[in-house]
C-alpha positions as CSV (number, residue, x, y, z in Angstrom):
1,M,110.3,105.3,87.7
2,E,111.5,102.2,89.6
3,F,108.0,100.8,90.0
4,E,106.9,101.1,86.3
5,G,105.2,97.9,85.4
6,K,104.8,96.9,89.0
7,V,101.5,96.4,90.9
8,A,101.3,96.9,94.6
9,V,98.7,96.2,97.3
10,I,98.8,98.4,100.4
11,T,96.7,97.7,103.5
12,G,95.9,100.6,105.8
13,A,96.5,102.8,102.8
14,A,94.2,105.7,103.5
15,N,96.2,107.5,106.1
16,G,99.6,108.0,107.7
17,I,102.5,105.7,106.6
18,G,100.3,103.8,104.2
19,R,99.2,106.9,102.4
20,S,102.8,108.1,102.1
21,C,103.8,104.7,100.6
22,A,101.0,104.9,98.1
23,E,102.0,108.4,97.0
24,L,105.6,107.3,96.5
25,I,104.8,104.2,94.5
26,I,102.5,106.2,92.2
27,E,105.1,108.9,91.9
28,R,107.7,106.3,90.8
29,G,105.6,104.7,88.2
30,G,103.7,101.9,89.9
31,S,100.1,100.9,90.0
32,L,98.4,100.0,93.2
33,V,95.3,98.8,95.0
34,L,94.6,100.7,98.2
35,G,93.0,98.7,101.0
36,D,91.4,100.3,104.0
37,I,88.3,100.5,106.2
38,D,88.2,104.3,105.9
39,L,85.9,104.7,102.8
40,D,86.0,108.5,102.6
41,E,89.7,108.9,102.9
42,G,90.4,105.9,100.7
43,L,88.2,107.3,97.8
44,K,89.7,110.7,98.3
45,L,93.2,109.3,98.0
46,Q,92.3,107.3,94.9
47,N,91.1,110.5,93.2
48,E,94.2,112.3,94.2
49,L,96.5,109.6,92.8
50,G,94.7,109.0,89.5
51,E,94.0,106.1,87.2
52,R,96.9,103.9,88.4
53,A,95.3,103.7,91.9
54,L,92.2,101.8,92.9
55,F,90.6,101.9,96.3
56,V,88.9,98.8,97.7
57,E,87.2,98.9,101.1
58,A,88.6,96.0,103.0
59,N,89.2,94.9,106.6
60,V,92.3,92.8,107.3
61,R,90.3,90.9,109.9
62,N,88.2,89.4,107.1
63,L,90.1,86.8,104.9
64,A,87.5,86.9,102.1
65,A,87.8,90.7,101.9
66,I,91.6,90.5,101.7
67,Q,91.5,87.8,99.0
68,A,89.1,90.0,97.0
69,L,91.6,92.9,97.4
70,A,94.4,90.8,96.0
71,D,92.2,89.4,93.2
72,K,91.3,93.0,92.3
73,A,94.9,93.9,91.8
74,V,95.3,91.0,89.3
75,N,92.0,91.5,87.5
76,H,92.4,95.3,87.2
77,F,96.1,95.8,86.7
78,G,97.2,92.3,85.4
79,G,99.2,91.0,88.3
80,L,100.6,91.6,91.7
81,D,104.3,92.2,92.6
82,I,104.4,94.1,96.0
83,L,102.5,93.8,99.2
84,V,102.9,96.5,101.9
85,N,101.4,95.1,105.1
86,N,100.5,98.2,107.1
87,A,97.0,98.1,108.6
88,A,97.2,98.3,112.4
89,V,95.4,99.4,115.6
90,A,97.0,100.7,118.8
91,L,95.2,99.7,122.1
92,N,97.0,100.0,125.4
93,G,96.6,98.5,128.8
94,V,99.1,96.6,131.0
95,V,98.9,92.8,130.8
96,D,96.7,92.2,133.9
97,E,94.3,95.1,133.0
98,I,93.7,94.9,129.2
99,D,90.6,92.9,128.5
100,E,90.4,90.0,126.1
101,D,88.4,91.9,123.5
102,R,91.1,94.6,123.2
103,W,93.9,92.0,123.2
104,Q,92.2,90.0,120.4
105,T,91.5,93.1,118.4
106,V,95.1,94.1,118.3
107,I,96.4,90.6,117.6
108,D,93.8,89.8,115.0
109,T,94.5,93.1,113.2
110,N,98.2,93.7,113.6
111,L,99.4,90.1,113.3
112,T,96.8,87.8,111.9
113,G,95.8,90.5,109.4
114,F,99.4,90.4,108.0
115,W,99.1,86.7,107.6
116,R,95.8,87.0,105.8
117,A,97.3,89.5,103.4
118,M,100.3,87.3,102.7
119,K,98.0,84.3,102.2
120,A,96.0,86.2,99.7
121,C,98.8,87.8,97.8
122,V,101.6,85.2,97.7
123,P,99.9,82.9,95.2
124,H,99.7,85.8,92.7
125,M,103.3,86.6,93.3
126,R,104.3,83.0,92.6
127,E,102.5,83.3,89.3
128,R,104.6,86.4,88.5
129,G,107.8,84.5,89.4
130,G,108.6,86.6,92.4
131,G,107.7,89.7,94.4
132,S,108.4,91.7,97.5
133,I,106.6,91.9,100.8
134,V,107.2,94.7,103.3
135,N,105.7,94.2,106.8
136,M,105.2,97.3,109.0
137,S,106.7,96.3,112.4
138,S,107.7,98.7,115.2
139,V,110.5,99.5,117.6
140,Q,108.0,98.3,120.1
141,G,108.6,94.8,118.9
142,L,112.3,95.2,119.9
143,R,112.1,97.1,123.2
144,A,109.6,97.8,125.9
145,F,107.3,100.7,126.2
146,K,105.1,100.7,129.4
147,G,101.5,99.7,128.9
148,W,101.5,98.3,125.4
149,P,101.7,94.4,125.8
150,A,99.3,93.5,123.0
151,Y,100.9,95.9,120.5
152,A,104.4,94.8,121.4
153,A,103.5,91.1,121.2
154,A,102.0,91.6,117.7
155,K,104.9,93.6,116.4
156,G,107.5,91.2,117.9
157,A,105.6,88.3,116.2
158,I,105.6,90.2,112.9
159,N,109.4,90.2,113.1
160,A,109.5,86.5,113.6
161,L,106.9,85.9,110.9
162,T,109.0,88.1,108.5
163,V,112.1,86.0,109.0
164,Q,110.2,82.7,108.7
165,T,108.3,83.6,105.6
166,A,111.5,85.1,104.0
167,A,113.1,81.7,104.3
168,D,110.0,79.8,103.1
169,L,109.4,82.1,100.1
170,A,112.9,82.7,98.9
171,P,112.9,79.8,96.5
172,A,109.8,81.3,94.8
173,G,111.7,84.6,94.3
174,I,109.7,86.4,96.9
175,R,111.6,88.6,99.3
176,V,110.1,89.4,102.7
177,N,111.4,92.3,105.0
178,A,110.0,94.4,107.7
179,V,110.4,98.1,108.7
180,A,110.4,99.0,112.4
181,P,109.6,102.7,112.9
182,G,110.1,104.7,116.0
183,T,107.6,107.3,116.9
184,I,106.0,108.6,113.7
185,M,103.6,111.5,113.5
186,T,100.6,109.6,112.2
187,P,96.8,109.8,112.8
188,M,97.2,106.8,115.2
189,N,99.5,108.8,117.5
190,E,97.5,112.0,117.0
191,K,94.5,110.1,118.5
192,I,96.6,109.2,121.5
193,F,97.5,112.8,122.0
194,A,94.0,114.0,121.5
195,A,92.7,111.7,124.3
196,M,95.0,113.4,126.8
197,D,94.3,116.5,128.8
198,D,97.8,117.8,128.3
199,P,99.8,115.9,125.6
200,S,102.8,118.3,125.7
201,E,104.6,116.2,128.4
202,L,104.3,113.0,126.4
203,I,105.2,114.7,123.1
204,D,108.3,116.2,124.8
205,R,109.3,112.8,126.3
206,W,108.8,110.9,123.1
207,N,110.9,113.5,121.2
208,K,113.7,113.3,123.7
209,A,113.6,109.5,123.5
210,H,115.1,109.7,120.0
211,P,118.8,110.6,119.8
212,I,117.9,112.6,116.6
213,G,115.7,114.6,119.0
214,R,112.3,114.5,117.2
215,F,109.5,112.4,115.8
216,G,109.7,110.8,112.5
217,Y,107.4,111.5,109.5
218,P,105.5,109.1,107.3
219,N,107.4,110.0,104.2
220,E,110.7,109.0,105.9
221,V,109.3,105.5,106.6
222,A,107.8,105.4,103.0
223,E,111.3,105.9,101.5
224,T,112.5,102.8,103.4
225,V,109.5,100.8,102.3
226,A,110.1,101.8,98.7
227,F,113.7,100.7,98.9
228,L,112.8,97.3,100.3
229,A,109.9,96.9,97.8
230,S,112.1,97.8,94.8
231,D,114.9,95.9,92.9
232,R,117.4,98.2,94.7
233,S,117.2,95.7,97.6
234,S,117.3,92.6,95.4
235,F,119.8,90.8,97.7
236,I,118.0,91.6,101.0
237,T,115.4,89.3,102.6
238,G,114.5,88.5,106.2
239,E,115.7,91.9,107.4
240,I,114.1,94.0,110.2
241,L,115.2,97.5,109.3
242,R,114.7,100.2,112.0
243,V,113.7,103.7,111.0
244,D,113.6,105.1,114.5
245,G,115.9,108.1,114.8
246,G,118.2,106.0,117.0
247,L,115.4,105.2,119.5
248,A,116.4,101.5,119.9
249,I,120.1,102.3,120.6
250,K,119.5,105.1,123.2
251,G,121.3,104.1,126.4
252,D,119.8,106.5,128.9
């Protein structure tokens, strides 16, 4: 029950990695506010998790909505200790082909959305005397994958933002770390496969790209998020922790 008495906010909580993080925090005694634009899945998850979970429909591209999300955690549960910055979109297109709207959508969601959530949550953490922020990065912020410049740019910037804010917030007792997953079987990737006539070649190639030989699963990332969010990692801040089945170290 390592999260007993702790209150968390998770963005992008309704599906995939965010959902697994929510389930784990509830299982280990925490309370949380679930933020997402998917109203149906968000309410469904709230009902599944019980009275220590509260869903709030919120878009990370709207600062007022994210501030309301953070305020809801304080007003409903009495404080705010943990932020899991997870909401993201994946739009591809090489640098000279992706249009500005798609580029801005990715940057505004995947990067500026993280800043909005930290801006909204950090003041409440200061009032509590500390806290933990876990930003969802990606191996794509560390190495190249053909055709994903906006996504890679956002995730690489998240790594830099994590290190910077870790240094800035350490005196306030707030730790900031990031998790960089490899390929994880989430609804985001399932949409990529569904858009292809024959996804089997891509699935096989992505599996082989990981030395472990397979995709990862959301619960495997959630375990790492839980570690960084908890007091078990009390002397860790500014870390970018890969959860990638060896993808970033593969040499061929």
